[in-house]
Structure formats: C-alpha cells, structure tokens
C-alpha positions in Angstrom: 0.0 0.0 0.0 1.1 3.6 -0.6 0.2 6.3 1.9 0.9 10.0 2.1 0.9 12.2 5.2 3.1 13.8 7.8 5.5 12.3 10.3 5.0 13.0 14.0 6.4 11.8 17.3 3.9 10.7 20.0 5.1 10.7 23.6 3.3 7.5 24.5 5.1 4.8 26.6 8.7 5.2 25.5 7.7 7.3 22.4 6.6 6.2 19.0 6.9 7.6 15.4 3.7 7.8 13.4 2.4 8.7 10.0 -0.6 11.0 10.2 -2.1 10.0 6.9 -4.0 12.2 4.5 -6.7 9.5 4.7 -7.4 10.6 8.3 -5.8 7.6 10.0 -2.7 7.4 12.2 -0.3 4.6 11.5 2.5 3.5 13.9 5.8 3.2 11.8 7.9 0.1 11.9 11.1 -0.1 9.9 12.5 2.5 7.7 15.7 4.3 8.9 16.6 7.4 11.0 16.1 9.6 8.0 12.3 9.3 8.1 12.1 10.4 11.8 11.7 14.1 11.3 8.6 15.7 12.8 6.4 17.6 10.3 8.0 16.2 7.1 5.6 15.2 4.4 6.2 11.8 3.0 4.9 9.0 0.8 5.4 5.6 2.3 5.1 2.3 0.6 4.7 -0.7 2.9 2.4 -3.3 4.4 -0.1 -3.1 7.3 0.7 -5.7 9.9 -2.6 -6.8 11.4 -1.0 -9.5 13.6 1.5 -7.1 15.3 0.8 -5.8 18.8 2.0 -2.5 20.2 1.8 -0.9 23.7 1.3 2.5 22.2 -2.1 1.8 20.6 -1.9 4.8 18.3 -3.1 3.0 15.2 -2.3 0.0 12.9 1.3 -0.8 12.4 2.8 0.1 9.0 5.9 -1.8 8.0 7.9 0.6 5.9 9.4 -0.8 2.8 10.3 2.5 1.0 9.6 6.2 1.5 10.3 9.5 -0.2 9.9 13.1 1.0 7.3 15.2 -0.8 
C-alpha cells in the first residue's frame, strides 16, 4: 500500500513515530531508517499493514515501511 501524510512523534510509553495519513488515519511506523524520523515532514510511504503485530502505544495500525520519499 502507498500512503501520504506527515511524520509525527507521539510521547506514548517510550515514544513512537507515526504517519498522520492524508486518509485521516494514524499509523505506527515500523522499519525505515533514521532519515524518516523528522517531525512535520511530508512523505509518501510504501509498505504493508501488519494486522498481527501488537503494540503498547495503541496509536493505530502498524505500518511496516518498505520505502519512503519526502514530498
């Protein structure tokens, strides 16, 4: 799946990076590299939703990042 939105840091538990999607949903980011972790940056992310993964932060579904690019 391809999603666009903004990167944000949520201070939940030990902290979590999320994509605030243009589709109105929030996705917890898994994978990628340090370059994507910049609050406020607009990105397009290609990856897979992991419905079996569990997270303590409970901010939204987990998105396993395969590729990304800044917009």
